[in-house]
C-alpha positions in Angstrom: -11.3 9.0 2.3 -12.1 6.1 4.4 -11.7 8.2 7.5 -14.1 10.8 6.1 -16.6 8.1 5.3 -16.5 6.9 8.8 -16.8 10.4 10.2 -20.0 11.0 8.3 -21.3 7.6 9.5 -21.2 5.9 6.1 -19.6 2.9 7.9 -20.0 1.4 11.4 -16.9 1.4 13.5 -16.4 -2.4 13.0 -16.6 -2.0 9.2 -14.2 0.9 9.4 -11.7 -1.1 11.4 -11.9 -4.1 9.1 -11.5 -1.9 6.0 -8.6 0.0 7.6 -6.7 -3.1 8.4 -7.2 -4.5 4.9 -6.1 -1.2 3.3 -3.0 -1.1 5.6 -2.0 -4.6 4.6 -2.5 -3.7 0.9 -0.3 -0.7 1.4 2.4 -2.8 2.9 2.3 -5.2 0.0 2.4 -2.4 -2.5 5.3 -0.8 -0.7 7.2 -4.1 -0.8 6.4 -4.7 -4.5 7.6 -1.1 -5.3 10.9 -1.6 -3.4 11.5 -4.9 -5.2 10.9 -3.3 -8.6 13.2 -0.4 -7.7 16.0 -2.9 -6.7 15.6 -4.8 -9.9 15.8 -1.7 -12.0 19.0 -0.6 -10.1 20.5 -4.0 -10.8 19.6 -3.8 -14.5 21.1 -0.3 -14.7 24.3 -1.6 -13.1 24.6 -4.5 -15.6 24.1 -2.1 -18.6 26.8 0.2 -17.3 29.5 -2.5 -17.1 
């Protein structure tokens, strides 16, 4: 969506780059959080099965 908005000139290039960088960082944080939760769930499942 951000790319489309930039293509239709809803954002200037500088704004697009700034937003893209922030969204990329948010994506990395969410990915790390997701992986951490998955690991915790796997550990909890392992404890319940023993």
